[in-house]
PDB file of the backbone (N, CA, C, O) and the ligand in Angstrom, with CONECT records:
HET     ZN  A 101       1
ATOM      1  N   MET A   1     -30.875 -45.858 -19.321  1.00  0.00           N
ATOM      2  CA  MET A   1     -31.977 -44.794 -19.303  1.00  0.00           C
ATOM      3  C   MET A   1     -31.655 -43.810 -18.193  1.00  0.00           C
ATOM      4  O   MET A   1     -31.445 -44.244 -17.060  1.00  0.00           O
ATOM      5  N   ILE A   2     -31.607 -42.574 -18.440  1.00  0.00           N
ATOM      6  CA  ILE A   2     -31.261 -41.393 -17.382  1.00  0.00           C
ATOM      7  C   ILE A   2     -32.539 -40.632 -17.188  1.00  0.00           C
ATOM      8  O   ILE A   2     -33.236 -40.214 -18.112  1.00  0.00           O
ATOM      9  N   ALA A   3     -32.778 -40.494 -15.958  1.00  0.00           N
ATOM     10  CA  ALA A   3     -33.934 -39.593 -15.419  1.00  0.00           C
ATOM     11  C   ALA A   3     -33.254 -38.090 -15.672  1.00  0.00           C
ATOM     12  O   ALA A   3     -32.042 -37.887 -15.742  1.00  0.00           O
ATOM     13  N   ILE A   4     -34.358 -37.026 -15.801  1.00  0.00           N
ATOM     14  CA  ILE A   4     -34.103 -35.784 -16.319  1.00  0.00           C
ATOM     15  C   ILE A   4     -34.337 -34.883 -15.507  1.00  0.00           C
ATOM     16  O   ILE A   4     -35.541 -34.803 -15.262  1.00  0.00           O
ATOM     17  N   ASN A   5     -33.537 -33.954 -14.823  1.00  0.00           N
ATOM     18  CA  ASN A   5     -34.052 -32.913 -13.932  1.00  0.00           C
ATOM     19  C   ASN A   5     -34.959 -31.906 -14.675  1.00  0.00           C
ATOM     20  O   ASN A   5     -35.196 -32.003 -15.879  1.00  0.00           O
ATOM     21  N   LEU A   6     -35.417 -30.996 -13.928  1.00  0.00           N
ATOM     22  CA  LEU A   6     -36.351 -30.296 -14.341  1.00  0.00           C
ATOM     23  C   LEU A   6     -35.934 -28.990 -15.371  1.00  0.00           C
ATOM     24  O   LEU A   6     -36.695 -28.561 -16.238  1.00  0.00           O
ATOM     25  N   GLU A   7     -34.738 -28.515 -15.128  1.00  0.00           N
ATOM     26  CA  GLU A   7     -34.061 -27.557 -15.853  1.00  0.00           C
ATOM     27  C   GLU A   7     -33.827 -28.228 -17.336  1.00  0.00           C
ATOM     28  O   GLU A   7     -34.132 -27.634 -18.370  1.00  0.00           O
ATOM     29  N   ARG A   8     -33.275 -29.479 -17.307  1.00  0.00           N
ATOM     30  CA  ARG A   8     -33.074 -30.036 -18.728  1.00  0.00           C
ATOM     31  C   ARG A   8     -34.419 -30.398 -19.326  1.00  0.00           C
ATOM     32  O   ARG A   8     -34.629 -30.206 -20.524  1.00  0.00           O
ATOM     33  N   SER A   9     -35.246 -30.865 -18.601  1.00  0.00           N
ATOM     34  CA  SER A   9     -36.649 -31.182 -19.280  1.00  0.00           C
ATOM     35  C   SER A   9     -37.286 -29.915 -19.796  1.00  0.00           C
ATOM     36  O   SER A   9     -37.994 -29.927 -20.803  1.00  0.00           O
ATOM     37  N   ASN A  10     -37.016 -28.755 -19.061  1.00  0.00           N
ATOM     38  CA  ASN A  10     -37.537 -27.705 -19.688  1.00  0.00           C
ATOM     39  C   ASN A  10     -36.962 -27.337 -20.936  1.00  0.00           C
ATOM     40  O   ASN A  10     -37.692 -26.953 -21.850  1.00  0.00           O
ATOM     41  N   ARG A  11     -35.599 -27.423 -21.082  1.00  0.00           N
ATOM     42  CA  ARG A  11     -34.823 -27.033 -22.273  1.00  0.00           C
ATOM     43  C   ARG A  11     -35.406 -27.830 -23.448  1.00  0.00           C
ATOM     44  O   ARG A  11     -35.626 -27.337 -24.554  1.00  0.00           O
ATOM     45  N   ILE A  12     -35.655 -29.220 -23.078  1.00  0.00           N
ATOM     46  CA  ILE A  12     -36.036 -30.075 -24.189  1.00  0.00           C
ATOM     47  C   ILE A  12     -37.467 -29.737 -24.716  1.00  0.00           C
ATOM     48  O   ILE A  12     -37.831 -29.759 -25.892  1.00  0.00           O
ATOM     49  N   VAL A  13     -38.205 -29.421 -23.611  1.00  0.00           N
ATOM     50  CA  VAL A  13     -39.536 -28.933 -24.192  1.00  0.00           C
ATOM     51  C   VAL A  13     -39.556 -27.858 -25.065  1.00  0.00           C
ATOM     52  O   VAL A  13     -40.173 -27.879 -26.130  1.00  0.00           O
ATOM     53  N   GLU A  14     -38.777 -26.725 -24.579  1.00  0.00           N
ATOM     54  CA  GLU A  14     -38.708 -25.664 -25.431  1.00  0.00           C
ATOM     55  C   GLU A  14     -38.051 -25.752 -26.810  1.00  0.00           C
ATOM     56  O   GLU A  14     -38.330 -24.941 -27.693  1.00  0.00           O
ATOM     57  N   ALA A  15     -37.127 -26.803 -26.994  1.00  0.00           N
ATOM     58  CA  ALA A  15     -36.689 -27.053 -28.237  1.00  0.00           C
ATOM     59  C   ALA A  15     -37.635 -28.046 -29.002  1.00  0.00           C
ATOM     60  O   ALA A  15     -37.408 -28.190 -30.203  1.00  0.00           O
ATOM     61  N   LEU A  16     -38.571 -28.680 -28.492  1.00  0.00           N
ATOM     62  CA  LEU A  16     -39.539 -29.272 -29.211  1.00  0.00           C
ATOM     63  C   LEU A  16     -40.557 -28.447 -29.630  1.00  0.00           C
ATOM     64  O   LEU A  16     -41.126 -28.624 -30.708  1.00  0.00           O
ATOM     65  N   LYS A  17     -40.902 -27.340 -28.677  1.00  0.00           N
ATOM     66  CA  LYS A  17     -41.920 -26.263 -29.048  1.00  0.00           C
ATOM     67  C   LYS A  17     -41.393 -25.404 -30.312  1.00  0.00           C
ATOM     68  O   LYS A  17     -42.115 -25.057 -31.246  1.00  0.00           O
ATOM     69  N   ALA A  18     -40.244 -25.165 -30.208  1.00  0.00           N
ATOM     70  CA  ALA A  18     -39.491 -24.280 -31.352  1.00  0.00           C
ATOM     71  C   ALA A  18     -39.515 -25.074 -32.685  1.00  0.00           C
ATOM     72  O   ALA A  18     -39.318 -24.458 -33.732  1.00  0.00           O
ATOM     73  N   ARG A  19     -39.735 -26.341 -32.699  1.00  0.00           N
ATOM     74  CA  ARG A  19     -39.866 -26.990 -33.878  1.00  0.00           C
ATOM     75  C   ARG A  19     -41.211 -27.500 -34.354  1.00  0.00           C
ATOM     76  O   ARG A  19     -41.427 -28.238 -35.315  1.00  0.00           O
ATOM     77  N   GLY A  20     -42.107 -26.948 -33.471  1.00  0.00           N
ATOM     78  CA  GLY A  20     -43.646 -27.168 -33.949  1.00  0.00           C
ATOM     79  C   GLY A  20     -44.178 -28.368 -33.370  1.00  0.00           C
ATOM     80  O   GLY A  20     -45.261 -28.821 -33.741  1.00  0.00           O
ATOM     81  N   VAL A  21     -43.341 -29.009 -32.311  1.00  0.00           N
ATOM     82  CA  VAL A  21     -43.874 -30.303 -31.702  1.00  0.00           C
ATOM     83  C   VAL A  21     -45.130 -29.906 -30.635  1.00  0.00           C
ATOM     84  O   VAL A  21     -45.033 -29.941 -29.408  1.00  0.00           O
ATOM     85  N   ASP A  22     -46.074 -29.603 -31.240  1.00  0.00           N
ATOM     86  CA  ASP A  22     -47.374 -28.996 -30.507  1.00  0.00           C
ATOM     87  C   ASP A  22     -48.594 -29.801 -30.697  1.00  0.00           C
ATOM     88  O   ASP A  22     -49.630 -29.475 -30.117  1.00  0.00           O
ATOM     89  N   LYS A  23     -48.543 -30.838 -31.473  1.00  0.00           N
ATOM     90  CA  LYS A  23     -49.918 -31.679 -31.988  1.00  0.00           C
ATOM     91  C   LYS A  23     -50.352 -32.526 -30.832  1.00  0.00           C
ATOM     92  O   LYS A  23     -49.609 -33.004 -29.974  1.00  0.00           O
ATOM     93  N   PRO A  24     -51.615 -32.645 -30.918  1.00  0.00           N
ATOM     94  CA  PRO A  24     -52.290 -33.516 -29.935  1.00  0.00           C
ATOM     95  C   PRO A  24     -51.735 -35.010 -30.089  1.00  0.00           C
ATOM     96  O   PRO A  24     -51.237 -35.333 -31.168  1.00  0.00           O
ATOM     97  N   CYS A  25     -51.810 -35.950 -29.014  1.00  0.00           N
ATOM     98  CA  CYS A  25     -51.482 -37.270 -29.049  1.00  0.00           C
ATOM     99  C   CYS A  25     -52.227 -37.840 -30.172  1.00  0.00           C
ATOM    100  O   CYS A  25     -53.424 -37.567 -30.268  1.00  0.00           O
ATOM    101  N   PRO A  26     -51.605 -38.676 -31.120  1.00  0.00           N
ATOM    102  CA  PRO A  26     -52.198 -39.258 -32.208  1.00  0.00           C
ATOM    103  C   PRO A  26     -53.078 -40.594 -31.788  1.00  0.00           C
ATOM    104  O   PRO A  26     -53.770 -41.200 -32.606  1.00  0.00           O
ATOM    105  N   ARG A  27     -52.964 -40.935 -30.522  1.00  0.00           N
ATOM    106  CA  ARG A  27     -53.764 -41.991 -29.981  1.00  0.00           C
ATOM    107  C   ARG A  27     -55.094 -41.648 -29.211  1.00  0.00           C
ATOM    108  O   ARG A  27     -56.126 -42.314 -29.293  1.00  0.00           O
ATOM    109  N   CYS A  28     -54.951 -40.713 -28.583  1.00  0.00           N
ATOM    110  CA  CYS A  28     -56.179 -40.139 -27.702  1.00  0.00           C
ATOM    111  C   CYS A  28     -56.595 -38.758 -27.972  1.00  0.00           C
ATOM    112  O   CYS A  28     -57.732 -38.368 -27.707  1.00  0.00           O
ATOM    113  N   GLY A  29     -55.676 -37.998 -28.504  1.00  0.00           N
ATOM    114  CA  GLY A  29     -56.099 -36.681 -28.783  1.00  0.00           C
ATOM    115  C   GLY A  29     -55.756 -35.618 -27.659  1.00  0.00           C
ATOM    116  O   GLY A  29     -55.975 -34.416 -27.810  1.00  0.00           O
ATOM    117  N   ASN A  30     -55.228 -36.142 -26.576  1.00  0.00           N
ATOM    118  CA  ASN A  30     -54.872 -35.343 -25.309  1.00  0.00           C
ATOM    119  C   ASN A  30     -53.599 -34.421 -25.797  1.00  0.00           C
ATOM    120  O   ASN A  30     -52.698 -34.791 -26.550  1.00  0.00           O
ATOM    121  N   LEU A  31     -53.733 -33.266 -25.247  1.00  0.00           N
ATOM    122  CA  LEU A  31     -52.671 -32.210 -25.562  1.00  0.00           C
ATOM    123  C   LEU A  31     -51.596 -32.117 -24.459  1.00  0.00           C
ATOM    124  O   LEU A  31     -50.779 -31.198 -24.520  1.00  0.00           O
ATOM    125  N   HIS A  32     -51.557 -32.867 -23.619  1.00  0.00           N
ATOM    126  CA  HIS A  32     -50.354 -32.986 -22.608  1.00  0.00           C
ATOM    127  C   HIS A  32     -49.502 -34.037 -22.538  1.00  0.00           C
ATOM    128  O   HIS A  32     -49.921 -35.193 -22.466  1.00  0.00           O
ATOM    129  N   PHE A  33     -48.218 -33.727 -22.553  1.00  0.00           N
ATOM    130  CA  PHE A  33     -47.104 -34.662 -22.719  1.00  0.00           C
ATOM    131  C   PHE A  33     -46.090 -34.377 -21.574  1.00  0.00           C
ATOM    132  O   PHE A  33     -45.949 -33.276 -21.042  1.00  0.00           O
ATOM    133  N   GLY A  34     -45.378 -35.544 -21.252  1.00  0.00           N
ATOM    134  CA  GLY A  34     -44.200 -35.392 -20.242  1.00  0.00           C
ATOM    135  C   GLY A  34     -43.078 -35.948 -20.913  1.00  0.00           C
ATOM    136  O   GLY A  34     -43.160 -36.834 -21.763  1.00  0.00           O
ATOM    137  N   VAL A  35     -41.859 -35.328 -20.454  1.00  0.00           N
ATOM    138  CA  VAL A  35     -40.568 -35.678 -20.720  1.00  0.00           C
ATOM    139  C   VAL A  35     -40.256 -36.866 -19.775  1.00  0.00           C
ATOM    140  O   VAL A  35     -40.276 -36.646 -18.564  1.00  0.00           O
ATOM    141  N   VAL A  36     -40.008 -37.941 -20.172  1.00  0.00           N
ATOM    142  CA  VAL A  36     -39.746 -39.027 -19.208  1.00  0.00           C
ATOM    143  C   VAL A  36     -38.359 -39.231 -18.833  1.00  0.00           C
ATOM    144  O   VAL A  36     -37.939 -39.152 -17.679  1.00  0.00           O
ATOM    145  N   ALA A  37     -37.651 -39.503 -19.887  1.00  0.00           N
ATOM    146  CA  ALA A  37     -36.243 -40.020 -19.527  1.00  0.00           C
ATOM    147  C   ALA A  37     -35.452 -39.843 -20.868  1.00  0.00           C
ATOM    148  O   ALA A  37     -36.009 -39.586 -21.935  1.00  0.00           O
ATOM    149  N   GLU A  38     -34.145 -40.000 -20.720  1.00  0.00           N
ATOM    150  CA  GLU A  38     -33.247 -40.023 -21.850  1.00  0.00           C
ATOM    151  C   GLU A  38     -32.775 -41.327 -22.112  1.00  0.00           C
ATOM    152  O   GLU A  38     -32.402 -42.001 -21.152  1.00  0.00           O
ATOM    153  N   THR A  39     -32.721 -41.853 -23.396  1.00  0.00           N
ATOM    154  CA  THR A  39     -32.217 -43.070 -23.455  1.00  0.00           C
ATOM    155  C   THR A  39     -31.406 -43.237 -24.869  1.00  0.00           C
ATOM    156  O   THR A  39     -31.193 -42.212 -25.517  1.00  0.00           O
ATOM    157  N   THR A  40     -31.033 -44.265 -25.272  1.00  0.00           N
ATOM    158  CA  THR A  40     -30.208 -44.384 -26.671  1.00  0.00           C
ATOM    159  C   THR A  40     -30.668 -45.576 -27.305  1.00  0.00           C
ATOM    160  O   THR A  40     -30.829 -46.659 -26.741  1.00  0.00           O
ATOM    161  N   ILE A  41     -30.895 -45.287 -28.646  1.00  0.00           N
ATOM    162  CA  ILE A  41     -31.280 -46.400 -29.631  1.00  0.00           C
ATOM    163  C   ILE A  41     -29.813 -46.915 -30.132  1.00  0.00           C
ATOM    164  O   ILE A  41     -28.940 -46.211 -30.640  1.00  0.00           O
ATOM    165  N   ILE A  42     -29.757 -48.224 -29.882  1.00  0.00           N
ATOM    166  CA  ILE A  42     -28.450 -48.586 -30.545  1.00  0.00           C
ATOM    167  C   ILE A  42     -28.778 -49.531 -31.731  1.00  0.00           C
ATOM    168  O   ILE A  42     -29.539 -50.482 -31.555  1.00  0.00           O
ATOM    169  N   THR A  43     -28.234 -49.288 -32.887  1.00  0.00           N
ATOM    170  CA  THR A  43     -28.673 -49.964 -34.157  1.00  0.00           C
ATOM    171  C   THR A  43     -27.365 -50.998 -34.332  1.00  0.00           C
ATOM    172  O   THR A  43     -26.223 -50.789 -33.923  1.00  0.00           O
ATOM    173  N   THR A  44     -27.842 -52.138 -35.034  1.00  0.00           N
ATOM    174  CA  THR A  44     -26.673 -52.948 -35.237  1.00  0.00           C
ATOM    175  C   THR A  44     -26.895 -53.416 -36.556  1.00  0.00           C
ATOM    176  O   THR A  44     -28.027 -53.392 -37.037  1.00  0.00           O
ATOM    177  N   GLU A  45     -25.735 -53.916 -37.298  1.00  0.00           N
ATOM    178  CA  GLU A  45     -25.805 -54.659 -38.416  1.00  0.00           C
ATOM    179  C   GLU A  45     -25.314 -56.170 -38.248  1.00  0.00           C
ATOM    180  O   GLU A  45     -24.290 -56.425 -37.613  1.00  0.00           O
ATOM    181  N   PRO A  46     -25.930 -56.949 -38.722  1.00  0.00           N
ATOM    182  CA  PRO A  46     -25.283 -58.451 -38.715  1.00  0.00           C
ATOM    183  C   PRO A  46     -23.815 -58.501 -38.867  1.00  0.00           C
ATOM    184  O   PRO A  46     -23.356 -57.992 -39.889  1.00  0.00           O
ATOM    185  N   GLY A  47     -23.109 -58.966 -38.123  1.00  0.00           N
ATOM    186  CA  GLY A  47     -21.632 -59.165 -38.155  1.00  0.00           C
ATOM    187  C   GLY A  47     -20.881 -57.983 -37.852  1.00  0.00           C
ATOM    188  O   GLY A  47     -19.659 -58.123 -37.825  1.00  0.00           O
ATOM    189  N   LYS A  48     -21.345 -56.878 -37.626  1.00  0.00           N
ATOM    190  CA  LYS A  48     -20.579 -55.619 -37.345  1.00  0.00           C
ATOM    191  C   LYS A  48     -20.484 -55.317 -35.936  1.00  0.00           C
ATOM    192  O   LYS A  48     -21.393 -55.596 -35.154  1.00  0.00           O
ATOM    193  N   GLN A  49     -19.299 -54.696 -35.557  1.00  0.00           N
ATOM    194  CA  GLN A  49     -19.195 -54.232 -34.153  1.00  0.00           C
ATOM    195  C   GLN A  49     -20.088 -52.968 -33.924  1.00  0.00           C
ATOM    196  O   GLN A  49     -20.191 -52.141 -34.830  1.00  0.00           O
ATOM    197  N   ILE A  50     -20.711 -52.806 -32.775  1.00  0.00           N
ATOM    198  CA  ILE A  50     -21.530 -51.514 -32.395  1.00  0.00           C
ATOM    199  C   ILE A  50     -20.390 -50.356 -32.458  1.00  0.00           C
ATOM    200  O   ILE A  50     -19.307 -50.532 -31.900  1.00  0.00           O
ATOM    201  N   SER A  51     -20.644 -49.346 -33.060  1.00  0.00           N
ATOM    202  CA  SER A  51     -19.725 -48.099 -33.039  1.00  0.00           C
ATOM    203  C   SER A  51     -20.677 -46.920 -32.650  1.00  0.00           C
ATOM    204  O   SER A  51     -21.906 -46.987 -32.624  1.00  0.00           O
ATOM    205  N   THR A  52     -19.904 -45.821 -32.351  1.00  0.00           N
ATOM    206  CA  THR A  52     -20.686 -44.614 -32.076  1.00  0.00           C
ATOM    207  C   THR A  52     -21.486 -44.020 -33.158  1.00  0.00           C
ATOM    208  O   THR A  52     -22.294 -43.128 -32.899  1.00  0.00           O
ATOM    209  N   ASP A  53     -21.288 -44.519 -34.524  1.00  0.00           N
ATOM    210  CA  ASP A  53     -21.926 -43.936 -35.600  1.00  0.00           C
ATOM    211  C   ASP A  53     -23.375 -44.541 -35.501  1.00  0.00           C
ATOM    212  O   ASP A  53     -24.318 -43.892 -35.956  1.00  0.00           O
ATOM    213  N   LEU A  54     -23.572 -45.758 -34.923  1.00  0.00           N
ATOM    214  CA  LEU A  54     -24.856 -46.400 -34.891  1.00  0.00           C
ATOM    215  C   LEU A  54     -25.705 -46.131 -33.597  1.00  0.00           C
ATOM    216  O   LEU A  54     -26.712 -46.794 -33.347  1.00  0.00           O
ATOM    217  N   VAL A  55     -25.251 -45.138 -32.804  1.00  0.00           N
ATOM    218  CA  VAL A  55     -25.898 -44.924 -31.635  1.00  0.00           C
ATOM    219  C   VAL A  55     -26.667 -43.515 -31.764  1.00  0.00           C
ATOM    220  O   VAL A  55     -26.145 -42.504 -32.232  1.00  0.00           O
ATOM    221  N   VAL A  56     -27.936 -43.597 -31.296  1.00  0.00           N
ATOM    222  CA  VAL A  56     -28.620 -42.484 -31.421  1.00  0.00           C
ATOM    223  C   VAL A  56     -29.317 -41.957 -29.946  1.00  0.00           C
ATOM    224  O   VAL A  56     -30.214 -42.584 -29.381  1.00  0.00           O
ATOM    225  N   PRO A  57     -28.801 -40.845 -29.503  1.00  0.00           N
ATOM    226  CA  PRO A  57     -29.243 -40.506 -28.149  1.00  0.00           C
ATOM    227  C   PRO A  57     -30.606 -39.924 -28.376  1.00  0.00           C
ATOM    228  O   PRO A  57     -30.775 -39.165 -29.331  1.00  0.00           O
ATOM    229  N   THR A  58     -31.589 -40.226 -27.567  1.00  0.00           N
ATOM    230  CA  THR A  58     -32.949 -39.731 -27.764  1.00  0.00           C
ATOM    231  C   THR A  58     -33.444 -39.355 -26.448  1.00  0.00           C
ATOM    232  O   THR A  58     -32.873 -39.594 -25.384  1.00  0.00           O
ATOM    233  N   VAL A  59     -34.779 -38.626 -26.635  1.00  0.00           N
ATOM    234  CA  VAL A  59     -35.398 -38.366 -25.248  1.00  0.00           C
ATOM    235  C   VAL A  59     -36.901 -39.031 -25.534  1.00  0.00           C
ATOM    236  O   VAL A  59     -37.510 -38.881 -26.594  1.00  0.00           O
ATOM    237  N   ILE A  60     -37.308 -39.675 -24.565  1.00  0.00           N
ATOM    238  CA  ILE A  60     -38.710 -40.247 -24.554  1.00  0.00           C
ATOM    239  C   ILE A  60     -39.734 -39.342 -23.951  1.00  0.00           C
ATOM    240  O   ILE A  60     -39.592 -38.800 -22.855  1.00  0.00           O
ATOM    241  N   VAL A  61     -40.781 -39.208 -24.736  1.00  0.00           N
ATOM    242  CA  VAL A  61     -41.849 -38.350 -24.411  1.00  0.00           C
ATOM    243  C   VAL A  61     -43.014 -39.173 -24.385  1.00  0.00           C
ATOM    244  O   VAL A  61     -43.251 -39.996 -25.269  1.00  0.00           O
ATOM    245  N   ALA A  62     -43.847 -38.948 -23.266  1.00  0.00           N
ATOM    246  CA  ALA A  62     -45.042 -39.847 -23.065  1.00  0.00           C
ATOM    247  C   ALA A  62     -46.427 -38.884 -23.137  1.00  0.00           C
ATOM    248  O   ALA A  62     -46.339 -37.707 -22.789  1.00  0.00           O
ATOM    249  N   CYS A  63     -47.548 -39.372 -23.544  1.00  0.00           N
ATOM    250  CA  CYS A  63     -48.780 -38.639 -23.503  1.00  0.00           C
ATOM    251  C   CYS A  63     -49.138 -38.923 -21.851  1.00  0.00           C
ATOM    252  O   CYS A  63     -48.967 -39.989 -21.260  1.00  0.00           O
ATOM    253  N   ASN A  64     -49.608 -37.830 -21.365  1.00  0.00           N
ATOM    254  CA  ASN A  64     -50.033 -37.865 -19.976  1.00  0.00           C
ATOM    255  C   ASN A  64     -51.298 -38.626 -19.698  1.00  0.00           C
ATOM    256  O   ASN A  64     -51.651 -38.960 -18.567  1.00  0.00           O
ATOM    257  N   HIS A  65     -51.950 -38.875 -20.794  1.00  0.00           N
ATOM    258  CA  HIS A  65     -53.466 -39.583 -20.567  1.00  0.00           C
ATOM    259  C   HIS A  65     -53.256 -41.003 -20.869  1.00  0.00           C
ATOM    260  O   HIS A  65     -53.471 -41.796 -19.953  1.00  0.00           O
ATOM    261  N   CYS A  66     -52.844 -41.482 -22.085  1.00  0.00           N
ATOM    262  CA  CYS A  66     -52.729 -42.806 -22.632  1.00  0.00           C
ATOM    263  C   CYS A  66     -51.480 -43.318 -22.407  1.00  0.00           C
ATOM    264  O   CYS A  66     -51.384 -44.544 -22.363  1.00  0.00           O
ATOM    265  N   GLY A  67     -50.436 -42.601 -22.245  1.00  0.00           N
ATOM    266  CA  GLY A  67     -49.144 -43.113 -22.112  1.00  0.00           C
ATOM    267  C   GLY A  67     -48.318 -43.521 -23.489  1.00  0.00           C
ATOM    268  O   GLY A  67     -47.288 -44.192 -23.554  1.00  0.00           O
ATOM    269  N   PHE A  68     -49.063 -42.925 -24.561  1.00  0.00           N
ATOM    270  CA  PHE A  68     -48.338 -43.293 -25.930  1.00  0.00           C
ATOM    271  C   PHE A  68     -46.989 -42.733 -25.935  1.00  0.00           C
ATOM    272  O   PHE A  68     -46.796 -41.540 -25.702  1.00  0.00           O
ATOM    273  N   VAL A  69     -46.131 -43.486 -26.172  1.00  0.00           N
ATOM    274  CA  VAL A  69     -44.518 -43.036 -26.153  1.00  0.00           C
ATOM    275  C   VAL A  69     -43.902 -42.722 -27.411  1.00  0.00           C
ATOM    276  O   VAL A  69     -43.914 -43.616 -28.257  1.00  0.00           O
ATOM    277  N   THR A  70     -43.395 -41.684 -27.681  1.00  0.00           N
ATOM    278  CA  THR A  70     -42.540 -41.311 -28.737  1.00  0.00           C
ATOM    279  C   THR A  70     -41.114 -40.999 -28.324  1.00  0.00           C
ATOM    280  O   THR A  70     -40.833 -40.802 -27.141  1.00  0.00           O
ATOM    281  N   GLN A  71     -40.249 -40.955 -29.261  1.00  0.00           N
ATOM    282  CA  GLN A  71     -38.840 -40.587 -29.071  1.00  0.00           C
ATOM    283  C   GLN A  71     -38.359 -39.477 -30.037  1.00  0.00           C
ATOM    284  O   GLN A  71     -38.806 -39.341 -31.176  1.00  0.00           O
ATOM    285  N   HIS A  72     -37.579 -38.837 -29.577  1.00  0.00           N
ATOM    286  CA  HIS A  72     -36.874 -37.521 -30.480  1.00  0.00           C
ATOM    287  C   HIS A  72     -35.317 -37.675 -30.411  1.00  0.00           C
ATOM    288  O   HIS A  72     -34.770 -37.836 -29.320  1.00  0.00           O
ATOM    289  N   ALA A  73     -34.695 -37.630 -31.431  1.00  0.00           N
ATOM    290  CA  ALA A  73     -33.255 -37.515 -31.397  1.00  0.00           C
ATOM    291  C   ALA A  73     -32.810 -36.421 -30.898  1.00  0.00           C
ATOM    292  O   ALA A  73     -33.186 -35.366 -31.409  1.00  0.00           O
ATOM    293  N   LEU A  74     -31.886 -36.404 -29.760  1.00  0.00           N
ATOM    294  CA  LEU A  74     -31.454 -35.047 -29.266  1.00  0.00           C
ATOM    295  C   LEU A  74     -30.648 -34.366 -30.182  1.00  0.00           C
ATOM    296  O   LEU A  74     -30.735 -33.138 -30.185  1.00  0.00           O
ATOM    297  N   GLY A  75     -29.845 -34.939 -30.997  1.00  0.00           N
ATOM    298  CA  GLY A  75     -29.167 -34.299 -32.163  1.00  0.00           C
ATOM    299  C   GLY A  75     -29.812 -33.203 -32.875  1.00  0.00           C
ATOM    300  O   GLY A  75     -29.343 -32.072 -33.001  1.00  0.00           O
ATOM    301  N   ALA A  76     -31.076 -33.683 -33.393  1.00  0.00           N
ATOM    302  CA  ALA A  76     -31.926 -32.903 -34.114  1.00  0.00           C
ATOM    303  C   ALA A  76     -32.439 -31.680 -33.438  1.00  0.00           C
ATOM    304  O   ALA A  76     -32.826 -30.681 -34.044  1.00  0.00           O
ATOM    305  N   LEU A  77     -32.417 -31.833 -32.003  1.00  0.00           N
ATOM    306  CA  LEU A  77     -32.930 -30.545 -31.055  1.00  0.00           C
ATOM    307  C   LEU A  77     -31.792 -29.891 -30.544  1.00  0.00           C
ATOM    308  O   LEU A  77     -31.893 -29.070 -29.632  1.00  0.00           O
ATOM    309  N   ASP A  78     -30.378 -30.286 -31.226  1.00  0.00           N
ATOM    310  CA  ASP A  78     -29.408 -29.359 -30.788  1.00  0.00           C
ATOM    311  C   ASP A  78     -28.921 -29.510 -29.340  1.00  0.00           C
ATOM    312  O   ASP A  78     -28.164 -28.694 -28.814  1.00  0.00           O
ATOM    313  N   ILE A  79     -29.457 -30.735 -28.656  1.00  0.00           N
ATOM    314  CA  ILE A  79     -29.127 -30.918 -27.213  1.00  0.00           C
ATOM    315  C   ILE A  79     -28.112 -32.099 -27.171  1.00  0.00           C
ATOM    316  O   ILE A  79     -28.303 -33.184 -27.720  1.00  0.00           O
ATOM    317  N   ARG A  80     -27.140 -31.794 -26.535  1.00  0.00           N
ATOM    318  CA  ARG A  80     -25.891 -32.834 -26.223  1.00  0.00           C
ATOM    319  C   ARG A  80     -26.545 -33.875 -25.485  1.00  0.00           C
ATOM    320  O   ARG A  80     -27.446 -33.508 -24.732  1.00  0.00           O
ATOM    321  N   PRO A  81     -26.258 -35.192 -25.548  1.00  0.00           N
ATOM    322  CA  PRO A  81     -26.681 -36.222 -24.545  1.00  0.00           C
ATOM    323  C   PRO A  81     -25.924 -36.053 -23.335  1.00  0.00           C
ATOM    324  O   PRO A  81     -24.729 -35.758 -23.346  1.00  0.00           O
ATOM    325  N   GLU A  82     -26.714 -36.265 -22.113  1.00  0.00           N
ATOM    326  CA  GLU A  82     -26.238 -36.004 -20.706  1.00  0.00           C
ATOM    327  C   GLU A  82     -25.442 -37.119 -20.323  1.00  0.00           C
ATOM    328  O   GLU A  82     -25.912 -38.254 -20.240  1.00  0.00           O
ATOM    329  N   GLU A  83     -24.198 -36.825 -20.076  1.00  0.00           N
ATOM    330  CA  GLU A  83     -23.261 -37.828 -19.604  1.00  0.00           C
ATOM    331  C   GLU A  83     -23.830 -38.434 -18.128  1.00  0.00           C
ATOM    332  O   GLU A  83     -24.229 -37.631 -17.285  1.00  0.00           O
ATOM    333  N   PRO A  84     -23.847 -39.687 -17.896  1.00  0.00           N
ATOM    334  CA  PRO A  84     -24.217 -40.150 -16.380  1.00  0.00           C
ATOM    335  C   PRO A  84     -22.988 -39.503 -15.524  1.00  0.00           C
ATOM    336  O   PRO A  84     -21.798 -39.576 -15.830  1.00  0.00           O
ATOM    337  N   SER A  85     -23.530 -38.869 -14.413  1.00  0.00           N
ATOM    338  CA  SER A  85     -22.760 -38.155 -13.550  1.00  0.00           C
ATOM    339  C   SER A  85     -22.375 -39.154 -12.330  1.00  0.00           C
ATOM    340  O   SER A  85     -23.194 -39.902 -11.797  1.00  0.00           O
ATOM    341  N   SER A  86     -21.039 -39.057 -11.976  1.00  0.00           N
ATOM    342  CA  SER A  86     -20.784 -39.947 -10.751  1.00  0.00           C
ATOM    343  C   SER A  86     -20.781 -39.037  -9.358  1.00  0.00           C
ATOM    344  O   SER A  86     -20.622 -39.495  -8.226  1.00  0.00           O
ATOM    345  N   ALA A  87     -20.997 -37.620  -9.707  1.00  0.00           N
ATOM    346  CA  ALA A  87     -20.929 -36.676  -8.532  1.00  0.00           C
ATOM    347  C   ALA A  87     -22.450 -36.326  -8.270  1.00  0.00           C
ATOM    348  O   ALA A  87     -23.157 -35.843  -9.155  1.00  0.00           O
ATOM    349  N   GLY A  88     -22.865 -36.580  -7.103  1.00  0.00           N
ATOM    350  CA  GLY A  88     -24.357 -36.161  -6.607  1.00  0.00           C
ATOM    351  C   GLY A  88     -25.240 -36.796  -7.356  1.00  0.00           C
ATOM    352  O   GLY A  88     -26.444 -36.633  -7.162  1.00  0.00           O
TER     353      GLY A  88
HETATM  354 ZN    ZN A 101     -52.663 -39.998 -25.473  1.00  0.00          ZN2+
END
């Protein structure tokens, strides 16, 4: 899991807004969400090696009130996954 800096978080929020992701929380009706972190969903098939075709980079978004968590695939938002940086 990768923590997100403010600039990247804002870019993700703008990409979500541009796609109409502005509905209230389905669990509590709250209107405010936070971008929590980036992560990767790794899918596997029994007996097969994990390949890059089966990896889905995502961003985790959580309701600020009840904590309901959703994920959005970064590829659908035209945002490249952030590589972990060894510098700084
Ligand atoms: Zn909620």
